[in-house]
Backbone as XML, in Angstrom:
<?xml version="1.0"?>
<chain id="A" units="angstrom">
  <residue number="1" name="MET">
    <atom name="N" x="1.342" y="-1.495" z="-0.137"/>
    <atom name="CA" x="-0.203" y="0.242" z="-0.315"/>
    <atom name="C" x="0.955" y="0.548" z="0.349"/>
  </residue>
  <residue number="2" name="GLU">
    <atom name="N" x="0.469" y="2.575" z="-0.798"/>
    <atom name="CA" x="1.167" y="2.898" z="-1.114"/>
    <atom name="C" x="0.632" y="4.143" z="0.017"/>
  </residue>
  <residue number="3" name="ARG">
    <atom name="N" x="2.143" y="5.204" z="0.432"/>
    <atom name="CA" x="1.341" y="5.881" z="1.904"/>
    <atom name="C" x="2.067" y="7.213" z="0.115"/>
  </residue>
  <residue number="4" name="ARG">
    <atom name="N" x="0.149" y="7.904" z="1.500"/>
    <atom name="CA" x="0.756" y="8.760" z="1.406"/>
    <atom name="C" x="-0.647" y="9.820" z="1.638"/>
  </residue>
  <residue number="5" name="PHE">
    <atom name="N" x="0.286" y="11.736" z="2.350"/>
    <atom name="CA" x="-0.693" y="11.717" z="3.308"/>
    <atom name="C" x="-1.522" y="13.136" z="2.552"/>
  </residue>
  <residue number="6" name="GLU">
    <atom name="N" x="-2.714" y="13.115" z="2.751"/>
    <atom name="CA" x="-3.053" y="14.832" z="2.460"/>
    <atom name="C" x="-2.960" y="15.926" z="2.954"/>
  </residue>
  <residue number="7" name="LYS">
    <atom name="N" x="-2.657" y="16.644" z="2.272"/>
    <atom name="CA" x="-3.468" y="17.202" z="3.676"/>
    <atom name="C" x="-4.786" y="18.666" z="3.278"/>
  </residue>
  <residue number="8" name="MET">
    <atom name="N" x="-5.623" y="18.759" z="4.246"/>
    <atom name="CA" x="-7.164" y="18.975" z="3.923"/>
    <atom name="C" x="-7.762" y="19.567" z="5.395"/>
  </residue>
  <residue number="9" name="ARG">
    <atom name="N" x="-8.403" y="19.862" z="4.976"/>
    <atom name="CA" x="-9.591" y="20.951" z="6.438"/>
    <atom name="C" x="-11.331" y="19.973" z="6.357"/>
  </residue>
  <residue number="10" name="MET">
    <atom name="N" x="-11.348" y="19.370" z="7.913"/>
    <atom name="CA" x="-12.552" y="18.585" z="7.742"/>
    <atom name="C" x="-12.661" y="18.677" z="9.490"/>
  </residue>
  <residue number="11" name="ASP">
    <atom name="N" x="-13.229" y="20.391" z="9.456"/>
    <atom name="CA" x="-13.762" y="20.589" z="10.661"/>
    <atom name="C" x="-15.341" y="20.749" z="10.867"/>
  </residue>
  <residue number="12" name="GLY">
    <atom name="N" x="-15.196" y="19.692" z="11.605"/>
    <atom name="CA" x="-17.192" y="19.644" z="11.904"/>
    <atom name="C" x="-17.040" y="18.112" z="11.050"/>
  </residue>
  <residue number="13" name="ALA">
    <atom name="N" x="-16.419" y="17.673" z="10.923"/>
    <atom name="CA" x="-17.223" y="16.160" z="9.995"/>
    <atom name="C" x="-17.568" y="15.341" z="11.058"/>
  </residue>
  <residue number="14" name="ALA">
    <atom name="N" x="-18.766" y="14.114" z="9.810"/>
    <atom name="CA" x="-18.606" y="12.952" z="11.292"/>
    <atom name="C" x="-18.783" y="12.078" z="9.860"/>
  </residue>
  <residue number="15" name="PHE">
    <atom name="N" x="-17.625" y="11.003" z="10.567"/>
    <atom name="CA" x="-17.704" y="10.437" z="10.341"/>
    <atom name="C" x="-18.388" y="8.613" z="10.969"/>
  </residue>
  <residue number="16" name="ARG">
    <atom name="N" x="-19.228" y="7.289" z="9.915"/>
    <atom name="CA" x="-20.422" y="7.071" z="10.896"/>
    <atom name="C" x="-19.310" y="5.469" z="9.855"/>
  </residue>
  <residue number="17" name="GLU">
    <atom name="N" x="-19.625" y="4.156" z="10.529"/>
    <atom name="CA" x="-19.206" y="3.149" z="9.453"/>
    <atom name="C" x="-18.003" y="3.116" z="8.304"/>
  </residue>
  <residue number="18" name="CYS">
    <atom name="N" x="-17.018" y="3.669" z="8.905"/>
    <atom name="CA" x="-15.718" y="3.843" z="8.607"/>
    <atom name="C" x="-15.074" y="2.661" z="8.578"/>
  </residue>
  <residue number="19" name="GLY">
    <atom name="N" x="-14.170" y="2.168" z="7.817"/>
    <atom name="CA" x="-12.825" y="0.821" z="7.383"/>
    <atom name="C" x="-11.950" y="1.403" z="7.533"/>
  </residue>
  <residue number="20" name="LEU">
    <atom name="N" x="-11.235" y="1.888" z="8.129"/>
    <atom name="CA" x="-10.089" y="2.713" z="8.360"/>
    <atom name="C" x="-8.380" y="2.200" z="8.703"/>
  </residue>
  <residue number="21" name="ALA">
    <atom name="N" x="-8.575" y="0.219" z="9.502"/>
    <atom name="CA" x="-8.261" y="0.185" z="9.701"/>
    <atom name="C" x="-6.822" y="0.438" z="9.292"/>
  </residue>
  <residue number="22" name="GLY">
    <atom name="N" x="-5.742" y="0.219" z="9.558"/>
    <atom name="CA" x="-3.828" y="0.256" z="9.242"/>
    <atom name="C" x="-3.978" y="1.898" z="8.255"/>
  </residue>
  <residue number="23" name="ALA">
    <atom name="N" x="-4.355" y="2.648" z="8.678"/>
    <atom name="CA" x="-4.629" y="4.250" z="8.738"/>
    <atom name="C" x="-3.470" y="4.816" z="9.698"/>
  </residue>
  <residue number="24" name="GLN">
    <atom name="N" x="-3.323" y="5.900" z="9.094"/>
    <atom name="CA" x="-1.855" y="5.757" z="9.259"/>
    <atom name="C" x="-1.994" y="7.846" z="10.096"/>
  </residue>
  <residue number="25" name="PHE">
    <atom name="N" x="-2.510" y="8.528" z="10.536"/>
    <atom name="CA" x="-1.936" y="9.888" z="11.239"/>
    <atom name="C" x="-1.097" y="10.633" z="11.423"/>
  </residue>
  <residue number="26" name="GLU">
    <atom name="N" x="-0.537" y="11.869" z="10.677"/>
    <atom name="CA" x="0.611" y="13.127" z="11.194"/>
    <atom name="C" x="-0.183" y="14.069" z="10.762"/>
  </residue>
  <residue number="27" name="ASP">
    <atom name="N" x="0.296" y="14.781" z="12.429"/>
    <atom name="CA" x="0.202" y="16.726" z="11.855"/>
    <atom name="C" x="-1.062" y="16.275" z="12.369"/>
  </residue>
  <residue number="28" name="VAL">
    <atom name="N" x="-1.980" y="15.479" z="12.805"/>
    <atom name="CA" x="-3.326" y="15.846" z="13.270"/>
    <atom name="C" x="-4.270" y="16.515" z="14.681"/>
  </residue>
  <residue number="29" name="ASN">
    <atom name="N" x="-5.680" y="17.225" z="13.754"/>
    <atom name="CA" x="-5.470" y="17.912" z="15.088"/>
    <atom name="C" x="-7.174" y="17.025" z="15.103"/>
  </residue>
  <residue number="30" name="LEU">
    <atom name="N" x="-7.437" y="16.663" z="16.426"/>
    <atom name="CA" x="-8.672" y="16.394" z="16.492"/>
    <atom name="C" x="-8.812" y="16.315" z="17.887"/>
  </residue>
  <residue number="31" name="ALA">
    <atom name="N" x="-8.329" y="17.726" z="18.859"/>
    <atom name="CA" x="-9.372" y="18.066" z="19.838"/>
    <atom name="C" x="-10.690" y="18.439" z="19.800"/>
  </residue>
  <residue number="32" name="GLY">
    <atom name="N" x="-11.272" y="17.375" z="20.965"/>
    <atom name="CA" x="-12.416" y="18.349" z="20.934"/>
    <atom name="C" x="-13.335" y="17.512" z="19.922"/>
  </residue>
  <residue number="33" name="ALA">
    <atom name="N" x="-12.972" y="15.939" z="19.109"/>
    <atom name="CA" x="-13.751" y="15.514" z="19.244"/>
    <atom name="C" x="-13.974" y="13.995" z="19.521"/>
  </residue>
  <residue number="34" name="ARG">
    <atom name="N" x="-15.138" y="13.273" z="19.338"/>
    <atom name="CA" x="-15.714" y="11.882" z="20.077"/>
    <atom name="C" x="-16.014" y="11.448" z="19.060"/>
  </residue>
  <residue number="35" name="PHE">
    <atom name="N" x="-15.320" y="10.546" z="19.801"/>
    <atom name="CA" x="-14.625" y="8.555" z="19.868"/>
    <atom name="C" x="-16.599" y="7.519" z="20.419"/>
  </residue>
  <residue number="36" name="THR">
    <atom name="N" x="-17.123" y="6.679" z="19.522"/>
    <atom name="CA" x="-18.332" y="5.924" z="20.218"/>
    <atom name="C" x="-17.906" y="4.577" z="19.526"/>
  </residue>
  <residue number="37" name="ASN">
    <atom name="N" x="-17.555" y="4.205" z="20.187"/>
    <atom name="CA" x="-18.284" y="2.973" z="19.425"/>
    <atom name="C" x="-16.786" y="2.347" z="18.085"/>
  </residue>
  <residue number="38" name="VAL">
    <atom name="N" x="-15.951" y="2.692" z="19.496"/>
    <atom name="CA" x="-14.616" y="2.990" z="18.088"/>
    <atom name="C" x="-13.707" y="1.735" z="18.283"/>
  </residue>
  <residue number="39" name="ASN">
    <atom name="N" x="-13.274" y="1.563" z="17.481"/>
    <atom name="CA" x="-12.291" y="-0.152" z="17.797"/>
    <atom name="C" x="-10.320" y="0.988" z="17.600"/>
  </residue>
  <residue number="40" name="LEU">
    <atom name="N" x="-9.968" y="0.135" z="19.084"/>
    <atom name="CA" x="-8.435" y="0.598" z="18.841"/>
    <atom name="C" x="-7.455" y="0.126" z="18.847"/>
  </residue>
  <residue number="41" name="ALA">
    <atom name="N" x="-7.882" y="-1.045" z="19.492"/>
    <atom name="CA" x="-7.267" y="-2.359" z="18.815"/>
    <atom name="C" x="-5.650" y="-2.579" z="18.356"/>
  </residue>
  <residue number="42" name="GLY">
    <atom name="N" x="-4.894" y="-3.229" z="19.106"/>
    <atom name="CA" x="-3.565" y="-2.813" z="18.414"/>
    <atom name="C" x="-2.566" y="-1.444" z="18.331"/>
  </residue>
  <residue number="43" name="ALA">
    <atom name="N" x="-4.178" y="-0.027" z="18.362"/>
    <atom name="CA" x="-3.696" y="1.001" z="17.447"/>
    <atom name="C" x="-2.391" y="1.785" z="18.774"/>
  </residue>
  <residue number="44" name="ARG">
    <atom name="N" x="-1.434" y="2.538" z="18.362"/>
    <atom name="CA" x="-0.369" y="2.939" z="19.119"/>
    <atom name="C" x="-0.330" y="4.938" z="19.105"/>
  </residue>
  <residue number="45" name="LEU">
    <atom name="N" x="-0.261" y="5.688" z="19.702"/>
    <atom name="CA" x="0.175" y="6.917" z="19.902"/>
    <atom name="C" x="1.160" y="7.121" z="20.909"/>
  </residue>
  <residue number="46" name="GLU">
    <atom name="N" x="1.831" y="8.334" z="19.304"/>
    <atom name="CA" x="3.032" y="8.337" z="20.797"/>
    <atom name="C" x="3.788" y="9.839" z="19.758"/>
  </residue>
  <residue number="47" name="ASP">
    <atom name="N" x="3.606" y="10.254" z="20.447"/>
    <atom name="CA" x="4.231" y="12.320" z="21.007"/>
    <atom name="C" x="2.318" y="12.514" z="20.597"/>
  </residue>
  <residue number="48" name="VAL">
    <atom name="N" x="1.390" y="11.692" z="21.834"/>
    <atom name="CA" x="0.163" y="12.528" z="21.144"/>
    <atom name="C" x="0.268" y="13.693" z="22.862"/>
  </residue>
  <residue number="49" name="ASN">
    <atom name="N" x="-1.099" y="14.684" z="22.561"/>
    <atom name="CA" x="-2.097" y="16.080" z="23.739"/>
    <atom name="C" x="-2.352" y="14.798" z="24.263"/>
  </residue>
  <residue number="50" name="LEU">
    <atom name="N" x="-2.387" y="14.003" z="25.735"/>
    <atom name="CA" x="-3.744" y="13.962" z="25.949"/>
    <atom name="C" x="-5.025" y="14.330" z="27.251"/>
  </residue>
  <residue number="51" name="ALA">
    <atom name="N" x="-4.588" y="16.252" z="26.621"/>
    <atom name="CA" x="-4.646" y="16.552" z="28.531"/>
    <atom name="C" x="-5.989" y="16.365" z="28.094"/>
  </residue>
  <residue number="52" name="GLY">
    <atom name="N" x="-6.803" y="15.902" z="29.671"/>
    <atom name="CA" x="-8.557" y="16.462" z="29.533"/>
    <atom name="C" x="-9.177" y="15.117" z="28.762"/>
  </residue>
  <residue number="53" name="LEU">
    <atom name="N" x="-8.722" y="14.133" z="27.968"/>
    <atom name="CA" x="-9.371" y="13.555" z="27.618"/>
    <atom name="C" x="-9.893" y="12.376" z="28.943"/>
  </residue>
  <residue number="54" name="THR">
    <atom name="N" x="-10.984" y="12.100" z="28.385"/>
    <atom name="CA" x="-11.972" y="11.211" z="29.237"/>
    <atom name="C" x="-12.244" y="9.523" z="28.440"/>
  </residue>
  <residue number="55" name="ILE">
    <atom name="N" x="-11.850" y="8.747" z="29.227"/>
    <atom name="CA" x="-12.236" y="7.756" z="28.547"/>
    <atom name="C" x="-13.128" y="6.921" z="29.165"/>
  </residue>
  <residue number="56" name="ALA">
    <atom name="N" x="-14.006" y="6.737" z="29.084"/>
    <atom name="CA" x="-15.713" y="6.037" z="30.005"/>
    <atom name="C" x="-15.824" y="4.204" z="28.776"/>
  </residue>
  <residue number="57" name="ASN">
    <atom name="N" x="-16.178" y="3.392" z="29.802"/>
    <atom name="CA" x="-16.840" y="2.667" z="29.401"/>
    <atom name="C" x="-16.036" y="2.004" z="28.104"/>
  </residue>
  <residue number="58" name="ALA">
    <atom name="N" x="-14.489" y="1.544" z="28.601"/>
    <atom name="CA" x="-13.556" y="0.998" z="27.765"/>
    <atom name="C" x="-13.241" y="-0.256" z="28.275"/>
  </residue>
  <residue number="59" name="ASN">
    <atom name="N" x="-13.231" y="-1.005" z="26.921"/>
    <atom name="CA" x="-12.216" y="-1.668" z="26.926"/>
    <atom name="C" x="-10.747" y="-1.671" z="27.584"/>
  </residue>
  <residue number="60" name="ILE">
    <atom name="N" x="-10.391" y="-1.651" z="28.750"/>
    <atom name="CA" x="-8.159" y="-1.314" z="28.659"/>
    <atom name="C" x="-6.989" y="-2.923" z="28.794"/>
  </residue>
  <residue number="61" name="LYS">
    <atom name="N" x="-7.796" y="-3.748" z="28.163"/>
    <atom name="CA" x="-7.034" y="-5.745" z="28.754"/>
    <atom name="C" x="-6.131" y="-5.012" z="28.098"/>
  </residue>
  <residue number="62" name="GLY">
    <atom name="N" x="-4.679" y="-5.397" z="28.874"/>
    <atom name="CA" x="-3.509" y="-4.908" z="27.746"/>
    <atom name="C" x="-2.965" y="-4.006" z="28.425"/>
  </residue>
  <residue number="63" name="LEU">
    <atom name="N" x="-3.874" y="-2.434" z="28.302"/>
    <atom name="CA" x="-3.584" y="-0.750" z="28.335"/>
    <atom name="C" x="-2.214" y="-0.487" z="28.727"/>
  </residue>
  <residue number="64" name="THR">
    <atom name="N" x="-0.815" y="-0.242" z="28.520"/>
    <atom name="CA" x="-0.555" y="0.704" z="29.042"/>
    <atom name="C" x="-0.024" y="2.313" z="28.138"/>
  </residue>
  <residue number="65" name="ILE">
    <atom name="N" x="0.595" y="3.408" z="29.215"/>
    <atom name="CA" x="0.797" y="3.580" z="28.960"/>
    <atom name="C" x="2.335" y="3.727" z="29.752"/>
  </residue>
  <residue number="66" name="PHE">
    <atom name="N" x="3.161" y="4.924" z="29.001"/>
    <atom name="CA" x="3.989" y="5.040" z="29.452"/>
    <atom name="C" x="5.073" y="3.912" z="30.186"/>
  </residue>
  <residue number="67" name="GLY">
    <atom name="N" x="4.567" y="2.535" z="29.399"/>
    <atom name="CA" x="5.834" y="1.083" z="30.093"/>
    <atom name="C" x="4.078" y="0.368" z="30.852"/>
  </residue>
  <residue number="68" name="TYR">
    <atom name="N" x="3.135" y="0.689" z="31.950"/>
    <atom name="CA" x="3.027" y="0.990" z="32.836"/>
    <atom name="C" x="1.883" y="0.554" z="32.435"/>
  </residue>
  <residue number="69" name="ASP">
    <atom name="N" x="1.561" y="-0.783" z="33.352"/>
    <atom name="CA" x="0.146" y="-1.784" z="33.135"/>
    <atom name="C" x="-0.533" y="-0.958" z="33.817"/>
  </residue>
  <residue number="70" name="VAL">
    <atom name="N" x="-1.588" y="-0.399" z="32.647"/>
    <atom name="CA" x="-3.032" y="0.479" z="33.556"/>
    <atom name="C" x="-4.355" y="-0.556" z="33.310"/>
  </residue>
  <residue number="71" name="GLU">
    <atom name="N" x="-4.378" y="-1.482" z="33.381"/>
    <atom name="CA" x="-5.309" y="-2.099" z="33.233"/>
    <atom name="C" x="-5.381" y="-2.214" z="34.768"/>
  </residue>
  <residue number="72" name="ALA">
    <atom name="N" x="-3.799" y="-3.422" z="35.636"/>
    <atom name="CA" x="-4.076" y="-3.632" z="36.628"/>
    <atom name="C" x="-4.024" y="-2.710" z="37.745"/>
  </residue>
  <residue number="73" name="TRP">
    <atom name="N" x="-3.796" y="-1.182" z="36.697"/>
    <atom name="CA" x="-3.979" y="-0.140" z="37.931"/>
    <atom name="C" x="-4.777" y="-0.002" z="38.214"/>
  </residue>
  <residue number="74" name="VAL">
    <atom name="N" x="-5.886" y="0.016" z="36.934"/>
    <atom name="CA" x="-6.901" y="0.497" z="37.101"/>
    <atom name="C" x="-8.360" y="-0.518" z="38.599"/>
  </residue>
  <residue number="75" name="ARG">
    <atom name="N" x="-8.172" y="-2.174" z="37.962"/>
    <atom name="CA" x="-8.439" y="-2.643" z="38.712"/>
    <atom name="C" x="-8.606" y="-2.658" z="40.287"/>
  </residue>
  <residue number="76" name="GLU">
    <atom name="N" x="-7.414" y="-2.108" z="40.726"/>
    <atom name="CA" x="-6.558" y="-2.152" z="41.930"/>
    <atom name="C" x="-7.411" y="-1.188" z="42.690"/>
  </residue>
  <residue number="77" name="GLN">
    <atom name="N" x="-7.601" y="-0.044" z="41.542"/>
    <atom name="CA" x="-8.235" y="1.116" z="42.443"/>
    <atom name="C" x="-10.137" y="0.584" z="42.498"/>
  </residue>
  <residue number="78" name="LEU">
    <atom name="N" x="-10.092" y="-0.200" z="41.645"/>
    <atom name="CA" x="-11.760" y="-0.530" z="41.697"/>
    <atom name="C" x="-11.553" y="-1.070" z="42.823"/>
  </residue>
  <residue number="79" name="ALA">
    <atom name="N" x="-11.054" y="-1.783" z="42.552"/>
    <atom name="CA" x="-11.533" y="-2.671" z="44.383"/>
    <atom name="C" x="-11.013" y="-2.127" z="45.344"/>
  </residue>
  <residue number="80" name="LYS">
    <atom name="N" x="-9.972" y="-0.661" z="45.350"/>
    <atom name="CA" x="-10.114" y="-0.313" z="47.244"/>
    <atom name="C" x="-10.918" y="0.454" z="46.991"/>
  </residue>
  <residue number="81" name="ASP">
    <atom name="N" x="-12.087" y="1.518" z="45.432"/>
    <atom name="CA" x="-13.635" y="1.214" z="45.914"/>
    <atom name="C" x="-14.423" y="0.219" z="46.205"/>
  </residue>
  <residue number="82" name="GLY">
    <atom name="N" x="-14.148" y="-0.701" z="45.838"/>
    <atom name="CA" x="-15.117" y="-2.029" z="45.905"/>
    <atom name="C" x="-15.967" y="-2.600" z="45.259"/>
  </residue>
  <residue number="83" name="CYS">
    <atom name="N" x="-15.228" y="-1.852" z="43.702"/>
    <atom name="CA" x="-15.551" y="-2.173" z="42.357"/>
    <atom name="C" x="-14.847" y="-3.372" z="41.899"/>
  </residue>
  <residue number="84" name="HIS">
    <atom name="N" x="-15.601" y="-3.052" z="40.214"/>
    <atom name="CA" x="-14.312" y="-3.845" z="39.340"/>
    <atom name="C" x="-14.766" y="-3.492" z="37.668"/>
  </residue>
  <residue number="85" name="LEU">
    <atom name="N" x="-13.972" y="-4.289" z="37.531"/>
    <atom name="CA" x="-13.586" y="-4.179" z="35.835"/>
    <atom name="C" x="-14.724" y="-4.728" z="35.115"/>
  </residue>
  <residue number="86" name="ASP">
    <atom name="N" x="-15.928" y="-4.780" z="34.348"/>
    <atom name="CA" x="-16.577" y="-5.937" z="33.356"/>
    <atom name="C" x="-15.468" y="-6.558" z="33.015"/>
  </residue>
</chain>
């Protein structure tokens, strides 16, 4: 597959039922974007600004940040609160 980047503006665009598996995004502004029912399994995020990011109702199995096992940490915190991950 040829690697091709196109410069474009799509502010406010809506995407539904799109197949973007294997897509590459560089120098992309997704500030304020909303992702619902999105499969990011196996995705890799590098040099990203996650300030203010909220994640809810997510499968975090195997999720790592800076090499740390986030799933294990979240399970530990939930156990302290008497809750659990589904």
